[in-house]
N, C-alpha and C positions, 0 to 999 in steps of 0.2 A: 889486536887477536881476542875475536868474545868468540868462546866456546858452547856449545851446547850439545849433553848427552840428551839419549833417548834410549828407552828398554824396547828391544824388537821383540822379545819372545822371552820363555823361562819352561825350564822342564822339573817336576818334581818329581820326590819318591817317598815313600812309606817305610819306614823300619824302625825299629826301637820302640815301640807306642807314638811317633810320632806320625802323621799324615800330612799330606802336601808341604815336605819340608822343599825351598827352592836349591836343587843341586847344580843346575845350569845356568846360565843367563846369558841372550845374543842381543849385542846393545853396539851403537853407535857413536860418535862425537864428531860434531859437525864444528868446522874452523872456519868462520866471517871473518876476513881483515878490514881494513876500512875502507876499501873499493867495491866491496860486495862481493869478494872473488870469495869460493867458498870449498873445503875440499873436507872428504868424510873417510872418516877410519871406522870400518866395522870390525865389533870384537866379541870373542865368548869368554867368559870366565866361571870356571867350576866352582861350586863349594860341595865339601865332603862332606856326607850324610853322617860317619862317624863321628866327625868334629860340633853336631849339631848340640847344643844342651839345653837338653829340656824345661830345664827350669828358665830358662832368656827366649824361648821361641817363641815367635809370634805367630799366631795361625796365618796361611795362606789369606783368607780372605779380607785379615786385618792389614796388610799387606799397603804401601801406597807406593808409590812411582821416585817418592824421594826414598825414602829408608831403602830401599832395592840398592838406589844408585848410589847411597853412601857407601853400602857394600862392596859394590863394585870398585868405585873409587878409592877404598881403603886395599883393595890389590893392587888397582892400576896406577899405582905410585911411583916416587924416583925413577929411574932409569926409564921404565916401558912407559909411563906416561913420556917423556921426553922423546922416545921412541914413536907413541903414537901421532905428538906433537907433530916432530918434523916431517911424519910421511903424510899428515896433511898439508904442512906448508910446503911440502913438493909438489904436493898436485895444483896449491893454489902459486906456486910458482910456474907453471907449467902451463898454467892459461895467461900468463902475462906476457912469455916469449910470442912473440910477433914471425908468423912464416910467411915469407915471401917467395913468389916467383923469381928466380933469378936466370938471366942470361948463360948461355953454356960457356966456358971460361976459354974454351979454344975456337969459339965461333967468330967468325969474323966479326969486330966493331962497327955499332952502326953508326952512320954520317948524317948527322941531322944535316936535312937540307936549307940551306942558304938561300932568301928569299931574297932578292934582291928590288930594290922599289928603283923605279925610274924618275928622278929627279926633272919637274919639264920647267921650264925656266917661262915666267911671264911672255907673250906676244910681243913684240914691239910696237907702238903705234905709230 
């Protein structure tokens, strides 16, 4: 399974001398199996403004997707990431189920017509 993460949007807040600190992220994780089937999990990860260290703060304008994804992955790890991956797998598995129309079990069985071939004997000379 190959996974791809994407940031969908961010929310920021200002407090304690910090401007545009990321306090909410919206993201998706997409899983693709070896057959090209995909499943997607949409998530949201909050960050508390009170826990932002002003000495380690990266200004909003200097953030990269990689940096923010690292923050998210740090929060979405262990059993929660297992949950995310299992939801993606369920979507993929559902796409692999073949649904076909079935005869009603109480309906009379269909009898195939038997076609008899007439064998002609060669004409006697």
